C-alpha positions in Angstrom: -10.5 22.0 7.9 -8.4 18.9 7.2 -10.2 16.4 4.9 -8.7 13.3 6.5 -7.8 13.3 10.2 -6.4 9.7 10.1 -2.9 9.1 8.8 -2.3 7.1 5.7 0.4 6.2 3.2 0.3 8.1 -0.1 1.8 7.6 -3.6 1.5 3.9 -3.8 2.2 2.8 -7.4 2.4 -0.5 -9.3 5.6 -1.7 -7.7 5.2 -0.7 -4.1 5.7 -3.0 -1.1 4.4 -2.0 2.3 5.5 -4.1 5.3 4.6 -4.4 9.0 6.1 -6.5 11.8 5.0 -8.6 13.8 1.5 -10.1 14.2 -0.2 -13.0 15.9 -1.8 -14.6 12.9 -4.0 -17.1 14.8 -7.1 -18.1 12.9 -6.7 -15.4 10.2 -8.7 -16.2 7.0 -8.4 -12.9 5.3 -7.0 -9.4 5.4 -9.2 -6.3 4.7 -7.3 -3.4 3.1 -8.6 0.1 3.2 -7.5 2.4 0.3 -8.5 4.9 -2.3 -7.1 6.0 -5.6 -7.2 5.4 -9.3 -6.4 2.4 -11.6 -6.6 -1.3 -11.2 -4.2 -4.1 -10.2 -3.5 -6.8 -7.7 -2.4 -6.9 -4.1 -0.4 -9.9 -2.9 -0.1 -10.6 0.8 3.2 -12.3 1.8 5.3 -13.1 4.9 8.5 -11.7 3.3 9.6 -8.6 1.5 10.6 -10.5 -1.6 7.1 -11.9 -2.0 8.2 -15.5 -2.1 6.1 -16.6 0.9 2.7 -15.6 -0.7 -0.3 -16.3 1.5 -3.0 -14.5 -0.6 -3.8 -12.3 -3.6 -6.8 -10.3 -4.9 -7.5 -8.2 -8.0 -9.1 -4.8 -7.5 -10.2 -1.6 -9.2 -9.5 1.5 -7.1 -12.1 4.1 -6.3 -11.7 7.7 -5.3 -13.5 7.2 -2.0 -12.1 4.9 0.8 -12.9 1.3 -0.1 -12.1 -2.0 1.5 -10.9 -5.0 -0.4 -10.7 -8.4 1.4 -7.8 -10.7 0.4 -8.5 -14.3 1.4 -5.3 -15.8 2.9 -4.0 -19.2 3.9 -1.5 -18.9 6.8 -0.4 -21.1 9.7 -1.1 -19.9 13.2 1.9 -18.0 14.6 3.8 -14.8 14.8 4.9 -13.3 11.5 5.4 -10.0 9.5 3.0 -9.0 6.7 3.9 -7.5 3.4 1.5 -6.0 0.9 2.8 -6.0 -2.7 0.8 -3.7 -5.1 1.0 -4.3 -8.8 -0.7 -2.7 -11.8 -1.4 0.7 -13.3 -2.5 2.5 -10.2 -1.9 5.3 -7.7 -3.3 4.7 -4.2 -3.5 6.0 -0.7 -3.4 3.1 1.9 -5.1 3.8 5.2 -5.6 0.6 7.1 -5.8 -3.2 7.3 -7.7 -5.6 9.5 -7.7 -9.3 10.1 -10.7 -11.3 9.1 -11.3 -14.5 11.1 
Protein backbone atom coordinates (compact mmCIF):
# COMPACT_ATOMS: atom_id res chain seq x y z
CA UNK A 1 0.00 0.00 0.00
CA UNK A 2 1.43 3.35 -1.05
CA UNK A 3 1.61 5.82 1.83
CA UNK A 4 0.99 8.92 -0.30
CA UNK A 5 -1.18 8.68 -3.40
CA UNK A 6 -0.61 12.34 -4.33
CA UNK A 7 2.60 13.40 -6.11
CA UNK A 8 5.02 15.73 -4.36
CA UNK A 9 8.55 17.14 -4.68
CA UNK A 10 11.15 15.56 -2.39
CA UNK A 11 14.64 16.45 -1.15
CA UNK A 12 14.10 20.19 -0.82
CA UNK A 13 17.03 21.62 1.12
CA UNK A 14 18.15 25.06 2.29
CA UNK A 15 18.98 26.46 -1.14
CA UNK A 16 16.15 25.09 -3.26
CA UNK A 17 13.99 27.16 -5.61
CA UNK A 18 10.70 25.74 -6.95
CA UNK A 19 8.96 27.68 -9.74
CA UNK A 20 5.61 27.54 -11.52
CA UNK A 21 4.26 29.51 -14.50
CA UNK A 22 1.75 31.36 -14.93
CA UNK A 23 -1.08 32.39 -12.61
CA UNK A 24 -3.81 35.01 -12.43
CA UNK A 25 -2.87 36.71 -9.17
CA UNK A 26 -6.07 38.70 -8.81
CA UNK A 27 -6.86 39.63 -5.17
CA UNK A 28 -4.25 37.24 -3.73
CA UNK A 29 -3.32 38.11 -0.13
CA UNK A 30 -1.41 34.96 0.77
CA UNK A 31 -0.10 31.62 -0.43
CA UNK A 32 -0.64 28.46 1.63
CA UNK A 33 2.18 25.91 1.25
CA UNK A 34 1.74 22.23 2.13
CA UNK A 35 4.92 20.41 3.13
CA UNK A 36 6.49 18.05 5.67
CA UNK A 37 10.02 17.31 6.78
CA UNK A 38 12.62 18.29 9.33
CA UNK A 39 14.40 21.49 10.31
CA UNK A 40 13.52 25.15 10.27
CA UNK A 41 13.98 28.03 7.90
CA UNK A 42 12.22 30.57 5.74
CA UNK A 43 10.33 30.47 2.49
CA UNK A 44 10.32 33.54 0.26
CA UNK A 45 7.73 33.93 -2.48
CA UNK A 46 8.89 35.91 -5.52
CA UNK A 47 7.93 36.65 -9.10
CA UNK A 48 11.37 35.72 -10.47
CA UNK A 49 13.84 32.86 -10.16
CA UNK A 50 16.60 35.11 -8.80
CA UNK A 51 14.36 36.21 -5.91
CA UNK A 52 14.73 39.92 -6.58
CA UNK A 53 10.94 40.50 -6.98
CA UNK A 54 10.01 39.33 -3.48
CA UNK A 55 6.30 39.48 -2.61
CA UNK A 56 6.28 37.67 0.74
CA UNK A 57 8.25 35.68 3.30
CA UNK A 58 7.55 33.49 6.33
CA UNK A 59 9.61 31.57 8.89
CA UNK A 60 8.62 28.00 9.75
CA UNK A 61 9.57 24.86 11.64
CA UNK A 62 8.89 21.72 9.61
CA UNK A 63 6.95 18.79 11.03
CA UNK A 64 6.97 15.14 10.00
CA UNK A 65 3.26 15.21 9.10
CA UNK A 66 1.85 17.33 6.26
CA UNK A 67 1.49 20.90 7.48
CA UNK A 68 0.37 24.14 5.85
CA UNK A 69 2.18 27.45 6.30
CA UNK A 70 0.54 30.60 4.96
CA UNK A 71 2.85 33.25 3.55
CA UNK A 72 1.27 36.74 3.46
CA UNK A 73 1.98 38.36 0.09
CA UNK A 74 1.65 41.80 -1.45
CA UNK A 75 1.25 41.52 -5.22
CA UNK A 76 -0.45 43.52 -7.97
CA UNK A 77 -3.31 41.94 -9.87
CA UNK A 78 -2.12 40.29 -13.07
CA UNK A 79 -0.58 37.23 -14.66
CA UNK A 80 2.82 36.16 -13.28
CA UNK A 81 4.97 33.16 -12.37
CA UNK A 82 5.61 32.19 -8.73
CA UNK A 83 8.87 31.01 -7.22
CA UNK A 84 9.34 29.54 -3.75
CA UNK A 85 12.84 30.04 -2.28
CA UNK A 86 13.58 27.75 0.68
CA UNK A 87 16.41 28.70 3.07
CA UNK A 88 17.66 27.19 6.30
CA UNK A 89 18.75 23.91 7.84
CA UNK A 90 15.98 21.72 6.46
CA UNK A 91 14.92 18.75 4.37
CA UNK A 92 11.36 18.91 3.01
CA UNK A 93 8.80 17.30 0.77
CA UNK A 94 6.54 19.91 -0.92
CA UNK A 95 3.06 18.76 -1.92
CA UNK A 96 0.91 21.75 -2.81
CA UNK A 97 0.19 25.43 -2.67
CA UNK A 98 -3.04 27.41 -2.75
CA UNK A 99 -4.00 31.05 -3.03
CA UNK A 100 -5.55 32.86 -0.08
CA UNK A 101 -7.83 35.79 -0.94
